[in-house]
C-alpha positions as CSV (number, residue, x, y, z in Angstrom):
1,X,19.2,-7.8,-10.1
2,X,19.2,-3.9,-9.9
3,X,15.6,-3.9,-10.7
4,X,14.7,-6.3,-8.0
5,X,16.5,-4.4,-5.5
6,X,14.7,-1.1,-6.7
7,X,11.3,-2.8,-6.5
8,X,12.3,-4.2,-2.9
9,X,13.3,-0.6,-1.9
10,X,9.9,0.6,-3.1
11,X,8.2,-2.0,-1.1
12,X,10.2,-0.9,2.0
13,X,9.2,2.8,1.4
14,X,5.6,1.9,0.9
15,X,5.6,-0.1,4.2
16,X,7.4,2.9,6.0
17,X,4.9,5.4,4.7
18,X,2.0,3.2,6.1
19,X,3.2,3.1,9.6
20,X,2.1,6.7,10.5
21,X,-1.3,5.8,9.0
22,X,-1.6,2.6,11.1
23,X,-0.5,4.5,14.3
24,X,-3.1,7.2,13.7
25,X,-0.5,10.0,13.6
26,X,-1.7,11.7,10.4
27,X,-4.6,14.0,10.9
28,X,-7.0,14.8,8.1
29,X,-5.2,16.7,5.3
30,X,-5.4,17.3,1.6
31,X,-2.1,15.4,0.8
32,X,-1.4,12.2,2.7
33,X,-3.8,9.4,3.3
34,X,-6.9,8.2,2.0
35,X,-8.7,11.5,1.0
36,X,-12.4,10.8,0.4
37,X,-15.1,13.3,1.2
38,X,-16.4,11.5,4.1
39,X,-13.0,10.9,5.5
40,X,-12.0,14.5,5.2
41,X,-15.4,15.7,6.9
42,X,-15.2,13.3,10.0
43,X,-11.7,12.7,11.9
44,X,-13.0,9.4,13.4
45,X,-13.7,8.0,9.9
46,X,-10.5,9.5,8.6
47,X,-8.5,7.6,11.3
48,X,-10.3,4.3,10.8
49,X,-10.0,4.4,7.0
50,X,-6.3,5.3,6.9
51,X,-5.5,2.7,9.7
52,X,-7.1,0.2,7.6
53,X,-5.5,1.4,4.4
54,X,-2.1,1.4,6.2
55,X,-2.4,-2.4,7.1
56,X,-3.5,-3.2,3.5
57,X,-0.5,-1.4,2.2
58,X,1.9,-3.1,4.4
59,X,0.4,-6.6,3.4
60,X,0.6,-5.6,-0.3
61,X,4.2,-4.5,0.1
62,X,5.0,-7.7,2.0
63,X,3.4,-9.9,-0.6
64,X,5.3,-8.0,-3.4
65,X,8.5,-8.4,-1.5
66,X,8.1,-12.2,-1.1
67,X,7.1,-12.7,-4.7
68,X,10.2,-10.7,-5.9
69,X,12.5,-12.5,-3.6
70,X,11.2,-16.0,-4.5
71,X,10.7,-15.5,-8.3
72,X,13.4,-13.0,-9.2
73,X,15.4,-15.8,-11.2
74,X,12.5,-17.3,-12.9
75,X,9.4,-15.9,-14.7
76,X,9.4,-12.7,-12.6
77,X,12.8,-11.6,-14.0
78,X,11.3,-9.4,-16.7
79,X,10.7,-5.7,-16.1
80,X,7.1,-5.8,-16.6
81,X,6.4,-8.9,-14.6
82,X,8.3,-7.2,-11.6
83,X,6.2,-4.0,-12.2
84,X,3.0,-6.1,-12.3
85,X,4.0,-7.8,-9.0
86,X,4.2,-4.4,-7.4
87,X,1.2,-2.8,-9.0
88,X,-1.5,-5.4,-8.7
89,X,-1.2,-6.0,-4.9
90,X,-1.0,-2.1,-4.3
91,X,-4.1,-1.7,-6.6
92,X,-5.9,-4.5,-4.6
93,X,-4.9,-2.9,-1.3
94,X,-6.4,0.4,-2.6
95,X,-9.5,-1.2,-3.7
96,X,-10.2,-3.0,-0.4
97,X,-9.6,0.1,1.3
98,X,-12.2,2.0,-0.7
99,X,-14.5,-0.8,-0.3
100,X,-13.9,-0.6,3.5
101,X,-14.7,3.1,3.4
102,X,-18.0,2.5,1.5
103,X,-19.0,0.0,4.2
104,X,-18.5,2.4,7.2
């Protein structure tokens, strides 16, 4: 139960960290956001990529939270299954964001 709560808290933190990206509040910087060479060179591209990435991360955090709440008493009870339920959607969100960056 503690692990499930920890994973849900992680989902909430990811969603909270995504909000400034969605609202275009984070200017190009070397620390926070999707930092590709093209994004750092062009502020317009930076904001478009990071807004898209923010939405992708919120979606991934939401999917993970739903999975954890629905299946925490079944096959998703093991530590590694819960970690996979967090890591896989986040990895997909990052991959889709990088794909979006290449299509701009």
